[in-house]
C-alpha positions, 0 to 999 in steps of 0.5 A: 795892414801890409802886403808882401809881394813875391814877383817872379819871371814869366819866361825864366824859371831858374829862381821859382824854387826860392818862392816855393821855399819861401811860402813854405817857411811862411806857412810854417812860422806863422803856425808856430806863432799862432800856436806858441804865442797867440793860443792857436789863432793869429790876432791878424788874419793873413790871406794869401793870394796865390796868382800862377800857383802851377808856375812857382813849383811844388811846395813841400807838405802844402797838401798838410798844410792847407788843411791845418792853416785855416784854424790859425787865421790863415786863408790861401786863395790859389789861382789856376788856368786849369785844374789839370795844373794842379794835378800835374804838380801835386799828382794824388794830393790834387784832391786834398787841396780841393777838399780843403777849399770852401769856395771855388769860382770858375771864370771860364775855359776849355780844359776837358777834365776841368769842364768835365769834373765841374759838369758833375759837381753842378749836378742835374735838374728835372725836365719834362720832355713831351712826345706826339704821334700822329697816324693817318689811315681809315681812322686817324689816331693821335697820342701825346707822351709827357716824361720827366727826365734828368738833364745836367744843370750845365752841359760841357758845351754850355761851360766851354761857351760860357759868356766872359762876363759870367762866372760859376760860384761854389760855397760849401753847403750851398747850391752853385751860383751862376753869376755876373763878374763884379766890375772892377771900374764900379769900385770906389777905389778903382780911382787910385789904380794905374788903369784909372790914372797912370800917375798911380803906377807903382814904381818898385825902384824908388824903394830899392836903394843898393847904396851902403850906408856906413856907420860912424865907427865902421871902417871901410877900405875903398 
């Protein structure tokens, strides 16, 4: 298994367009290789974990690529702080992205449009409301009434105040799940992370060597 990392600056956006071009070229080459070499499907699944997707800029024709890469054994996971970030970059194509995602995970947030849309997607539940009335006079009377009403499964207030250890998972074809988040410290490979042991901290400088290595038949002027 091979992992390739695109590391960008959190504050300087000067070279972010290079990463956007790299993503575009990667998807195009993988699709071409799947069609021309492997008969339409890659032999090894390629999973793209796109963190800070709003900071890499707009990838050309990405709204079309998300609809066709799944059949080539390529999956795409977009990580966003708020859904409005996707709308700001891809404008009217935002719905295309959401329509081609089989799963959506809401980890919490307060952005109005995201919370409002999630409230509508979750649907409603049926509740019973009971009312009582009593009148006193020469003849006391008492009445009781029960009504069935529709209520949002989770209101906007409940979503914005959702506990930090909970998430909402929506899978295509299934009702949403209100689930606890997975504790990474319980993962069997957690001991290999830098959080568990500082000795596991990845040092990229040990893999980068800028010294030229002359070949025996090449001539250099120093």
